[in-house]
Residue, then its C-alpha position, 0 to 999 in steps of 0.5 A: m301269868y298262867p302256869t304252863e304245867l300243874e304240879p301234882a299235889s303232895p301227900s301232905e296236901i291230900i291227907l287232911i290231918p290237922g297240922v300235916s296238911p297245909t289246908i288245915p291249921l293245927v289248933w283249929g283243925l284239932v278243935g274241930l276234929i275233937v268236937a266232930l268225933v265226940i258228936h259222932e261217937y255220941g250218935h253211935g252210943i245213943l242209938t246203941r242204948a236206944h235199941g237195948m244194946r250195951v255200950r262197953s265203954f265210952g270216952l276220950l282218946i288222949l295224947g299226952l294231955i291233949p284230947i284227940g278224939a272219942f270212942a263208943e265201943p258197943e258190946g260186939r256180940e250184941i250188935m252182931r246179933a241185933p236185927r240188921r235194921e237196928r244195926q244199920r241205924v246204929f252205924a248210920a247214927g254217927p254220920a247222920i248226927n255229924i251232918y245234922g250238926a254241920f247244919i246247926f253250926f253253919i247257921a250259928m257261923a252265918l249269924v256271926a258272919n252277918t255281924l261283920t261289916p266293911a272296914i272300908n266302904g267301896v269295892h275291889a276286884e280279885g283279878i285284873i285283865d291284861e291289856q284292858p283299861a284297869s290294867e293299863a291304868g295301873l289298878q291292882p287286885w284287891e285295891v279298894i275303889t272308894h270313889a268314881n268321878g268323885t261320887i262315893m261307891d259304898d258297895r258293888n251295887d253302887f259301882t255297877s250302877f255307875l258303870d251302867s250309866h256310862q258307855a265305852g269310850d267314856n273317860i272316868t276317874l277312880t279314887v283307889l286305896t292301895i293294899a295295906d302295907s305291913e303296918g296296915e296303912r293304905q295310900q290313896r291315889d286317883i287313876n284315869l282311864t277310858l272304858a272299853d267295849q264289853y261287847q267287843y271284848q267278848l267277841d275278841l274272846g271268840t264268844d258267840p254273839q247269840i250267847i253275848a246277847a243272852y247275857g244282855i250285853e250290847e254294843g257300847d256297854a262299858f267295860l273296866g277289865v276286872m274279874g271278881l268285882s265285889s263289895n268289901d264284905a264279900g268274904a263274910n257274905e260268902l261264908a254265910g251263903p244263903l243266910s247272908s244279908s245280901a242273899s235272896k230270901d225266896p224259899i227255893p233258892l234259900a232251901v237249895g243254898l242251905a243244902i249245899q252251902p256246908l259242902k261248898l265250905i269244904f273248898n274255902p281252906i283249900d282255895n285260901k291256903g288254910e284260911i277261911m277266906h282270902e287274906q285280903e278279904l279278912q283285912l277288909l272286914d270289921s266288927e262293931t259287936f261287943l266281942g270286937l273284930e278279934g273276938t268275932m274272928i275267933l268265934l267265926h273260925l271256931l264255928f267254921w272249923i267245927t262245921w268243916m270237920n263235921v261235914l268231912l267226918g260225916f260224909a267220909n264215914l259214909i264211904p262204902i269201905l270197911p271198917f267205915d260206917g258206910g262199909h258196914l251199911l253196905r254189907d247189911r243192905l246187900h244182905d237185905y237185898f240178897a235175902f229178899f231175892a233168895k225167897f224166890f229160890p227154894n234151894s237158897h240157904p241163909i248162910n250162902v246169902q250171908n257169905t255172898a254179902h260179906k264177900i261182895s262188901s269186902m271186894s268192893s272195899l278193896i276196889l274202892m280203896g285201890m281206886m282212892i290210892l291210885i287217884v292219890a299216887l298216879p299224879m306223883l308217878i306220871 
């Protein structure tokens, strides 16, 4: 079933505040935010001192007995009188160290994720296609296929090889474990089905035959009728991304994967209602480390949310809106550009250059802020 109308996101879903947004759990979100804020402010403070400017104060923001952030307050007059290039480095230091930190914590998280193993060998499907063999046989999403025609299916590679060895019209028997009940128990059953034709299924969807051929699909290829067929450690592998044990080790895919994987992690809690992976994927994992499954999961959640908050805080602060770091960077960069072109106009005055840079940066901040408010508010008004 598909929704006929998309509901606009509520303000609590859009405002990414721990405990307010359902996307961010309170405890993990606060821990990740505090670590990211401390790293961010340390970056500003270190660069401020490195360029010979004083830091008036540095410390933690406390709500009751709970630290909720950090601050580094440079000497205002000194930073405003500093050369623009040095001032830009100070403003850029916070977001930069957040982004570098995100990569470091991501690597640590990937190492922990790689220690997770399937609790049950087999494969599962995230979705079942209506009126296809799996659906008609009663297979449900997230049920674990452990055997096919009596042969053990350890992972996705085993099962795809099994399907490749069969043709449309073949009858097969799958041994399936149901979704765990409230006590964590699973029931085993056998289901019998007749494989469909994948080529014909694509034609029925209206797919161009040339595109079908480009994907290597031929007439008579076996089709089970499932979506998202995965090994049972897929949740851990998705977190580790290019550093997972099953990922390609070629240098180019590895480098590209490392660059984008921390950004992809932003969508995990959004897609999984505040969890780092789907609830059913969590139930399919185990750990043989000295920490055990519970300890490994605690460490994995800790590293995930620190990575997540560092990515979010780093890139959010680069938005060219005052008083974010990106707004200050935009203002100083505009001043540099205008000062360069002012050399070609003898009547240009430095005060005019400064005023123009300030006006444009302030105007762009207002425009961007208005656009962001409109994006949030418009779906609720329509």
